[in-house]
MARKOLPA-26910 format. One record per residue: residue number from 1; x, y, z of N, C-alpha, C in turn; residue in one letter; chain. Coordinates in Angstrom, 3 decimals. Example, Ala and Ser with C-alpha at 12.3 -4.5 7.8 and 13.67 -1.06 7.14 Angstrom:
BEGIN
    k       n_X       n_Y       n_Z      ca_X      ca_Y      ca_Z       c_X       c_Y       c_Z  r  c
    1    13.190    -5.690     7.800    12.300    -4.500     7.800    13.200    -3.300     7.800  A  A
    2    12.850    -2.250     7.080    13.670    -1.060     7.140    12.900     0.030     7.870  S  A
% end
This chain:
BEGIN
    k       n_X       n_Y       n_Z      ca_X      ca_Y      ca_Z       c_X       c_Y       c_Z  r  c
    1     9.749    -4.028     4.433     9.553    -5.396     3.984     8.370    -5.524     3.024  M  A
    2     7.617    -4.428     2.825     6.477    -4.500     1.919     6.884    -4.893     0.500  L  A
    3     7.983    -4.342    -0.057     8.392    -4.795    -1.399     8.656    -6.299    -1.456  P  A
    4     9.169    -6.874    -0.368     9.395    -8.310    -0.315     8.093    -9.087    -0.364  G  A
    5     7.045    -8.540     0.256     5.724    -9.163     0.192     5.146    -9.044    -1.212  Y  A
    6     5.265    -7.859    -1.807     4.725    -7.629    -3.149     5.406    -8.524    -4.181  V  A
    7     6.718    -8.727    -4.020     7.462    -9.563    -4.968     7.353   -11.052    -4.636  S  A
    8     6.585   -11.372    -3.588     6.340   -12.759    -3.163     7.546   -13.419    -2.515  R  A
    9     8.457   -12.620    -1.969     9.590   -13.170    -1.226     9.179   -13.496     0.214  Q  A
   10     8.194   -12.736     0.743     7.690   -12.946     2.096     6.180   -13.110     2.053  Y  A
   11     5.658   -13.816     3.045     4.212   -13.889     3.206     3.764   -12.681     4.018  T  A
   12     2.453   -12.468     4.062     1.917   -11.330     4.810     2.255   -11.434     6.290  L  A
   13     2.168   -12.647     6.842     2.474   -12.818     8.267     3.947   -12.554     8.564  S  A
   14     4.812   -12.830     7.596     6.244   -12.636     7.823     6.658   -11.166     7.844  E  A
   15     5.832   -10.272     7.291     6.212    -8.863     7.293     5.599    -8.089     8.459  I  A
   16     4.816    -8.785     9.273     4.218    -8.127    10.435     5.085    -8.335    11.674  H  A
   17     5.192    -7.284    12.467     5.949    -7.345    13.708     4.996    -7.442    14.886  L  A
   18     5.391    -8.172    15.910     4.639    -8.206    17.155     5.085    -7.008    17.985  N  A
   19     4.302    -5.928    17.932     4.702    -4.689    18.605     4.830    -4.861    20.112  L  A
   20     3.950    -5.668    20.694     4.000    -5.864    22.144     5.338    -6.465    22.564  Q  A
   21     5.763    -7.510    21.868     7.043    -8.153    22.202     8.219    -7.224    21.913  K  A
   22     8.141    -6.486    20.809     9.215    -5.576    20.439     9.365    -4.466    21.472  L  A
   23     8.246    -3.924    21.939     8.292    -2.863    22.948     8.788    -3.388    24.289  C  A
   24     8.374    -4.592    24.642     8.865    -5.190    25.893    10.368    -5.384    25.828  E  A
   25    10.863    -5.835    24.682    12.293    -6.034    24.509    13.062    -4.718    24.628  F  A
   26    12.492    -3.644    24.086    13.156    -2.344    24.127    12.816    -1.512    25.342  G  A
   27    12.061    -2.091    26.288    11.657    -1.384    27.503    10.896    -0.096    27.162  N  A
   28     9.942    -0.239    26.232     9.116     0.884    25.777     7.664     0.572    26.095  V  A
   29     6.927     1.586    26.560     5.505     1.407    26.850     4.699     1.482    25.557  N  A
   30     3.884     0.480    25.295     2.985     0.469    24.153     1.594     0.856    24.642  L  A
   31     1.058     1.946    24.124    -0.263     2.434    24.518    -1.182     2.336    23.311  I  A
   32    -2.202     1.527    23.392    -3.125     1.321    22.285    -4.307     2.279    22.428  L  A
   33    -4.109     3.497    21.952    -5.144     4.531    22.016    -4.826     5.594    20.977  A  A
   34    -5.811     6.413    20.674    -5.604     7.522    19.746    -5.143     8.748    20.514  Y  A
   35    -4.241     9.507    19.926    -3.889    10.819    20.470    -4.926    11.801    19.959  A  A
   36    -5.669    12.424    20.875    -6.756    13.314    20.448    -6.434    14.790    20.658  V  A
   37    -5.413    15.070    21.503    -5.090    16.468    21.767    -3.670    16.583    22.293  K  A
   38    -2.997    17.672    21.923    -1.663    17.974    22.444    -1.758    19.291    23.191  I  A
   39    -1.343    19.274    24.445    -1.382    20.472    25.281     0.043    20.834    25.661  V  A
   40     0.455    22.044    25.315     1.812    22.500    25.625     1.838    23.180    26.986  M  A
   41     2.918    22.926    27.751     3.124    23.612    29.019     3.519    25.061    28.759  D  A
   42     3.174    25.919    29.700     3.640    27.297    29.609     5.108    27.341    29.970  E  A
   43     5.900    28.082    29.177     7.337    28.187    29.447     7.557    29.166    30.581  K  A
   44     8.319    28.748    31.587     8.626    29.617    32.724    10.134    29.736    32.877  T  A
   45    10.645    30.966    32.884    12.077    31.183    33.056    12.874    30.585    31.910  G  A
   46    13.966    29.899    32.267    14.839    29.279    31.275    14.519    27.809    31.040  N  A
   47    13.435    27.326    31.666    13.083    25.914    31.530    12.601    25.604    30.107  E  A
   48    12.951    24.406    29.647    12.427    23.955    28.357    10.948    23.608    28.513  E  A
   49    10.166    23.988    27.526     8.738    23.722    27.595     8.437    22.333    27.064  R  A
   50     7.590    21.588    27.748     7.138    20.280    27.308     5.637    20.306    27.120  G  A
   51     4.989    19.210    27.424     3.547    19.198    27.297     2.945    17.851    27.610  G  A
   52     1.711    17.691    27.177     0.943    16.484    27.451     0.230    16.036    26.174  W  A
   53     0.132    14.727    26.001    -0.723    14.173    24.962    -1.945    13.580    25.645  V  A
   54    -3.116    14.020    25.210    -4.366    13.495    25.757    -4.829    12.365    24.831  I  A
   55    -5.075    11.195    25.406    -5.441    10.020    24.617    -6.942     9.787    24.620  C  A
   56    -7.406     9.006    23.675    -8.830     8.704    23.547    -9.367     7.929    24.742  S  A
   57    -8.483     7.238    25.463    -8.918     6.501    26.656    -8.854     7.355    27.916  N  A
   58    -8.579     8.661    27.752    -8.531     9.583    28.881    -7.156     9.721    29.507  G  A
   59    -6.221     8.898    29.114    -4.871     8.946    29.682    -4.152    10.212    29.229  Q  A
   60    -3.383    10.811    30.166    -2.572    11.990    29.864    -1.108    11.570    29.965  R  A
   61    -0.356    11.804    28.908     1.045    11.375    28.867     1.931    12.596    28.761  I  A
   62     2.818    12.750    29.752     3.727    13.896    29.794     4.903    13.678    28.847  K  A
   63     5.355    14.741    28.175     6.533    14.637    27.326     7.393    15.888    27.466  F  A
   64     8.683    15.691    27.255     9.615    16.808    27.123     9.852    17.110    25.653  D  A
   65     9.949    16.062    24.859    10.066    16.183    23.409     9.045    15.224    22.802  V  A
   66     8.324    15.701    21.811     7.285    14.898    21.177     7.653    14.656    19.722  L  A
   67     7.667    13.388    19.307     7.889    13.022    17.909     6.585    12.469    17.367  S  A
   68     6.068    13.089    16.308     4.804    12.668    15.722     5.106    11.867    14.461  I  A
   69     4.772    10.589    14.495     5.048     9.678    13.375     3.769     8.938    13.028  N  A
   70     2.810     9.667    12.489     1.479     9.109    12.275     1.318     8.402    10.941  A  A
   71     2.298     8.545    10.051     2.147     7.945     8.728     1.061     8.658     7.940  G  A
   72     0.726     8.117     6.787    -0.322     8.721     5.970    -1.258     7.647     5.478  I  A
   73    -2.484     8.043     5.233    -3.461     7.196     4.556    -4.152     8.085     3.535  S  A
   74    -3.714     8.017     2.264    -4.270     8.921     1.259    -5.748     8.685     1.056  P  A
   75    -6.479     9.758     0.770    -7.907     9.630     0.510    -8.124     9.462    -0.988  S  A
   76    -9.063     8.581    -1.324    -9.386     8.366    -2.731   -10.286     9.489    -3.214  L  A
   77   -10.274     9.768    -4.524   -11.075    10.879    -5.047   -12.552    10.538    -5.130  P  A
   78   -13.115    10.188    -3.962   -14.540     9.837    -3.928   -15.389    11.041    -4.302  I  A
   79   -14.849    12.261    -4.116   -15.614    13.461    -4.438   -15.983    13.512    -5.918  S  A
   80   -15.290    12.695    -6.743   -15.626    12.653    -8.164   -17.005    12.040    -8.382  A  A
   81   -17.479    11.279    -7.374   -18.798    10.678    -7.484   -19.768    11.503    -6.652  V  A
   82   -20.443    12.435    -7.285   -21.425    13.246    -6.576   -22.524    13.664    -7.540  N  A
   83   -23.552    14.268    -7.013   -24.715    14.588    -7.824   -24.392    15.608    -8.913  E  A
   84   -23.415    16.471    -8.669   -23.084    17.495    -9.656   -22.396    16.904   -10.882  D  A
   85   -21.547    15.887   -10.678   -20.762    15.329   -11.774   -21.386    14.096   -12.396  N  A
   86   -22.172    13.345   -11.626   -22.734    12.080   -12.106   -24.249    12.185   -12.089  V  A
   87   -24.856    11.915   -13.233   -26.296    12.137   -13.342   -27.108    10.847   -13.352  K  A
   88   -26.495     9.753   -13.729   -27.252     8.510   -13.824   -26.633     7.440   -12.931  T  A
   89   -27.433     6.437   -12.626   -26.945     5.322   -11.818   -25.837     4.574   -12.546  E  A
   90   -25.954     4.458   -13.889   -24.915     3.810   -14.684   -23.578     4.533   -14.546  Q  A
   91   -23.622     5.865   -14.622   -22.397     6.656   -14.511   -21.809     6.542   -13.114  E  A
   92   -22.674     6.503   -12.100   -22.204     6.348   -10.725   -21.482     5.017   -10.561  T  A
   93   -22.069     3.945   -11.092   -21.452     2.621   -11.014   -20.134     2.589   -11.763  T  A
   94   -20.107     3.220   -12.946   -18.881     3.245   -13.744   -17.765     3.971   -13.007  A  A
   95   -18.074     5.102   -12.373   -17.065     5.854   -11.635   -16.592     5.065   -10.417  M  A
   96   -17.528     4.408    -9.719   -17.151     3.611    -8.546   -16.221     2.478    -8.951  A  A
   97   -16.495     1.867   -10.124   -15.631     0.786   -10.601   -14.239     1.296   -10.921  N  A
   98   -14.142     2.499   -11.467   -12.839     3.074   -11.765   -12.071     3.335   -10.478  K  A
   99   -12.762     3.883    -9.486   -12.106     4.160    -8.208   -11.661     2.866    -7.547  I  A
  100   -12.402     1.776    -7.793   -12.045     0.478    -7.226   -10.716    -0.027    -7.776  D  A
  101   -10.273     0.509    -8.913    -8.995     0.112    -9.489    -7.823     0.839    -8.840  L  A
  102    -8.133     1.838    -8.001    -7.079     2.586    -7.307    -6.797     1.896    -5.984  I  A
  103    -5.535     1.595    -5.734    -5.170     0.858    -4.529    -4.118     1.615    -3.722  T  A
  104    -4.515     2.338    -2.682    -3.514     2.982    -1.830    -2.689     1.940    -1.084  P  A
  105    -1.439     2.248    -0.807    -0.578     1.312    -0.090    -0.966     1.253     1.388  V  A
  106    -1.470     2.344     1.927    -1.877     2.350     3.334    -3.391     2.537     3.416  K  A
  107    -4.026     1.866     4.378    -3.450     0.936     5.350    -3.054    -0.391     4.690  P  A
  108    -2.050    -1.038     5.263    -1.494    -2.263     4.688    -2.548    -3.365     4.587  I  A
  109    -3.448    -3.439     5.573    -4.458    -4.503     5.559    -5.344    -4.398     4.317  S  A
  110    -5.716    -3.183     3.942    -6.523    -2.987     2.740    -5.698    -3.270     1.490  T  A
  111    -4.456    -2.773     1.476    -3.593    -2.990     0.321    -3.371    -4.478     0.076  F  A
  112    -3.087    -5.230     1.136    -2.766    -6.651     0.969    -3.948    -7.421     0.401  S  A
  113    -5.164    -7.131     0.865    -6.331    -7.855     0.354    -6.580    -7.500    -1.111  S  A
  114    -6.360    -6.242    -1.472    -6.572    -5.829    -2.864    -5.458    -6.376    -3.765  R  A
  115    -4.249    -6.444    -3.240    -3.145    -6.982    -4.039    -3.344    -8.476    -4.289  Y  A
  116    -3.801    -9.192    -3.264    -4.086   -10.619    -3.444    -5.191   -10.822    -4.482  E  A
  117    -6.209    -9.941    -4.436    -7.295   -10.036    -5.408    -6.772    -9.768    -6.823  A  A
  118    -5.846    -8.817    -6.950    -5.246    -8.532    -8.250    -4.484    -9.745    -8.776  L  A
  119    -3.691   -10.362    -7.920    -2.930   -11.549    -8.337    -3.858   -12.681    -8.746  C  A
  120    -4.941   -12.882    -7.983    -5.914   -13.918    -8.337    -6.550   -13.621    -9.693  D  A
  121    -6.883   -12.334    -9.917    -7.509   -11.949   -11.185    -6.560   -12.191   -12.356  R  A
  122    -5.275   -11.896   -12.157    -4.304   -12.121   -13.226    -4.134   -13.603   -13.537  L  A
  123    -4.181   -14.435   -12.500    -4.114   -15.883   -12.728    -5.265   -16.340   -13.622  H  A
  124    -6.449   -15.782   -13.367    -7.642   -16.210   -14.090    -7.719   -15.631   -15.497  E  A
  125    -7.104   -14.456   -15.701    -7.294   -13.754   -16.979    -6.001   -13.563   -17.763  T  A
  126    -4.923   -14.216   -17.375    -3.625   -13.930   -17.997    -3.595   -14.227   -19.485  R  A
  127    -4.468   -15.117   -19.944    -4.512   -15.427   -21.373    -5.058   -14.258   -22.191  E  A
  128    -5.685   -13.291   -21.532    -6.255   -12.158   -22.247    -5.199   -11.127   -22.641  L  A
  129    -4.024   -11.200   -22.010    -3.005   -10.180   -22.238    -1.940   -10.677   -23.209  Y  A
  130    -1.513    -9.775   -24.088    -0.477   -10.094   -25.061     0.302    -8.821   -25.373  N  A
  131     1.189    -8.887   -26.332     2.029    -7.739   -26.647     1.210    -6.536   -27.094  E  A
  132     0.128    -6.796   -27.820    -0.728    -5.700   -28.274    -1.644    -5.202   -27.165  E  A
  133    -1.923    -6.041   -26.193    -2.833    -5.686   -25.104    -2.211    -6.091   -23.772  N  A
  134    -1.164    -5.376   -23.334    -0.494    -5.744   -22.082    -1.286    -5.284   -20.856  P  A
  135    -1.029    -5.929   -19.737    -1.568    -5.453   -18.460    -0.739    -4.249   -18.033  F  A
  136    -1.414    -3.172   -17.634    -0.712    -1.936   -17.293    -0.884    -1.615   -15.809  R  A
  137     0.240    -1.401   -15.151     0.244    -1.005   -13.744     0.946     0.337   -13.638  L  A
  138     0.292     1.303   -13.007     0.893     2.622   -12.807     1.048     2.880   -11.320  L  A
  139     2.248     3.223   -10.895     2.533     3.569    -9.501     2.717     5.080    -9.438  V  A
  140     1.896     5.754    -8.644     2.012     7.202    -8.481     2.914     7.469    -7.289  V  A
  141     4.007     8.171    -7.539     4.980     8.473    -6.491     6.333     7.937    -6.886  G  A
  142     7.241     8.853    -7.225     8.546     8.439    -7.732     9.646     8.456    -6.705  G  A
  143     9.288     8.408    -5.415    10.305     8.327    -4.376    10.822     6.904    -4.248  G  A
  144    11.643     6.686    -3.234    12.236     5.357    -3.036    11.154     4.292    -2.867  A  A
  145    10.115     4.617    -2.087     9.046     3.652    -1.851     8.292     3.301    -3.127  G  A
  146     8.000     4.318    -3.956     7.285     4.071    -5.197     8.087     3.231    -6.171  G  A
  147     9.389     3.523    -6.267    10.255     2.755    -7.162    10.359     1.305    -6.684  I  A
  148    10.544     1.113    -5.379    10.622    -0.248    -4.830     9.336    -1.020    -5.118  E  A
  149     8.205    -0.346    -4.922     6.917    -1.002    -5.144     6.751    -1.377    -6.613  L  A
  150     7.117    -0.472    -7.504     6.980    -0.740    -8.937     7.835    -1.926    -9.367  A  A
  151     9.081    -1.953    -8.928     9.980    -3.044    -9.317     9.538    -4.378    -8.718  L  A
  152     9.072    -4.339    -7.469     8.614    -5.567    -6.812     7.365    -6.115    -7.494  S  A
  153     6.425    -5.212    -7.816     5.199    -5.643    -8.478     5.514    -6.167    -9.878  A  A
  154     6.424    -5.514   -10.567     6.806    -5.976   -11.901     7.352    -7.400   -11.844  Q  A
  155     8.204    -7.669   -10.875     8.801    -8.997   -10.734     7.730   -10.059   -10.520  Y  A
  156     6.801    -9.786    -9.586     5.786   -10.790    -9.250     4.753   -10.944   -10.354  A  A
  157     4.257    -9.826   -10.874     3.177    -9.900   -11.850     3.638   -10.510   -13.175  L  A
  158     4.875   -10.222   -13.570     5.332   -10.829   -14.822     5.477   -12.341   -14.667  Q  A
  159     5.825   -12.803   -13.474     5.939   -14.244   -13.253     4.558   -14.907   -13.265  R  A
  160     3.551   -14.176   -12.772     2.180   -14.701   -12.847     1.731   -14.767   -14.304  I  A
  161     1.967   -13.681   -15.044     1.530   -13.623   -16.436     2.232   -14.661   -17.304  L  A
  162     3.464   -14.995   -16.955     4.207   -16.006   -17.710     3.902   -17.425   -17.252  L  A
  163     3.120   -17.550   -16.165     2.776   -18.869   -15.661     3.854   -19.500   -14.817  G  A
  164     4.758   -18.685   -14.265     5.843   -19.213   -13.433     5.429   -19.349   -11.967  Y  A
  165     4.253   -18.816   -11.626     3.715   -18.932   -10.266     2.290   -19.444   -10.388  I  A
  166     1.957   -20.485    -9.622     0.602   -21.014    -9.710    -0.328   -20.237    -8.779  D  A
  167    -1.596   -20.647    -8.746    -2.602   -19.917    -7.985    -2.372   -19.984    -6.482  E  A
  168    -1.583   -20.956    -6.036    -1.250   -21.048    -4.606     0.014   -20.258    -4.272  Q  A
  169     0.613   -19.625    -5.276     1.821   -18.843    -5.050     3.098   -19.653    -5.146  G  A
  170     3.007   -20.899    -5.596     4.186   -21.756    -5.703     4.897   -21.529    -7.040  N  A
  171     6.220   -21.640    -7.003     7.023   -21.509    -8.214     6.763   -22.696    -9.140  E  A
  172     6.625   -22.409   -10.420     6.440   -23.436   -11.443     7.573   -23.293   -12.438  V  A
  173     8.308   -24.365   -12.649     9.410   -24.297   -13.608     8.859   -24.265   -15.026  K  A
  174     9.282   -23.268   -15.811     8.798   -23.222   -17.198     9.363   -24.374   -18.013  P  A
  175     8.585   -24.820   -18.972     9.017   -25.897   -19.863     9.910   -25.299   -20.948  N  A
  176    11.192   -25.438   -20.780    12.140   -24.831   -21.719    12.274   -25.617   -23.014  T  A
  177    11.616   -26.789   -23.089    11.713   -27.603   -24.302    10.659   -27.228   -25.345  N  A
  178     9.746   -26.343   -24.962     8.690   -25.979   -25.890     8.923   -24.598   -26.475  T  A
  179     8.448   -24.415   -27.689     8.608   -23.111   -28.336     7.633   -22.088   -27.780  K  A
  180     6.695   -22.551   -26.969     5.701   -21.643   -26.415     6.257   -20.810   -25.267  Q  A
  181     7.425   -21.142   -24.743     7.998   -20.414   -23.611     8.242   -18.958   -23.997  T  A
  182     7.751   -18.035   -23.170     7.919   -16.612   -23.425     9.020   -16.065   -22.528  K  A
  183     9.748   -15.097   -23.049    10.779   -14.443   -22.250    10.287   -13.132   -21.661  D  A
  184     9.307   -12.524   -22.314     8.827   -11.220   -21.886     7.337   -11.310   -21.604  V  A
  185     6.932   -10.850   -20.424     5.524   -10.886   -20.055     4.792    -9.709   -20.691  A  A
  186     3.508    -9.877   -21.002     2.713    -8.760   -21.526     2.334    -7.816   -20.393  P  A
  187     3.330    -7.094   -19.900     3.149    -6.246   -18.717     3.895    -4.946   -18.929  L  A
  188     3.240    -3.845   -18.591     3.899    -2.542   -18.625     3.708    -1.887   -17.267  K  A
  189     4.809    -1.481   -16.644     4.779    -0.828   -15.335     5.343     0.566   -15.492  V  A
  190     4.616     1.543   -14.980     5.072     2.929   -15.049     5.119     3.552   -13.670  G  A
  191     5.966     4.557   -13.519     6.053     5.318   -12.269     5.786     6.768   -12.609  V  A
  192     4.840     7.383   -11.923     4.457     8.772   -12.161     4.866     9.616   -10.968  L  A
  193     5.659    10.647   -11.206     6.022    11.568   -10.137     4.752    12.310    -9.716  M  A
  194     4.621    12.563    -8.411     3.416    13.249    -7.906     3.847    14.438    -7.087  Y  A
  195     3.284    15.589    -7.396     3.639    16.825    -6.702     2.389    17.439    -6.126  N  A
  196     2.289    17.475    -4.784     1.117    18.023    -4.120     0.893    19.488    -4.493  M  A
  197     1.963    20.214    -4.842     1.834    21.635    -5.121     1.056    21.887    -6.395  R  A
  198     0.871    20.852    -7.211     0.098    21.018    -8.429    -1.400    20.974    -8.189  N  A
  199    -1.793    20.615    -6.964    -3.216    20.501    -6.658    -3.820    21.850    -6.322  Q  A
% end
């Protein structure tokens, strides 16, 4: 549902699930703790080997089959800002500002606040962009998620740049009687394939 939020079809609250209610409905135990260790049982005879997950709260959870679905949270290239590469306070600030333009999708809470800030900034500065100086958005990752994100962001951001969405997120009907109406927003969206093996 994240693309729906990015394209302004859903609000942030509408894309969140109540895990407690969902787990109760599915008769699943919800444990709010970190998994800190996995201990495998010794295999004896023809028995299938299982194990235990040790949690941060001290709880030990027995399993026969373990599925690890931890998701990812990419790290930003903060290592680019260090004493070896940056010599002055000005350069440090400049690099930090560049890194501030990078917005990982996960965690969602960070992404949503940065995306809202981006939309607010575009509302305030949309007059600065034109065909010669378009706003450029680059999505790194050409999988299904990256393509969905790029298309959703393109839909929402072009409507902001064209003035079809106000600062409260409400739809504004364009004045079709004026020659000032634009059909194409000053926006360029790109998708970059990313291959970890190149690192």
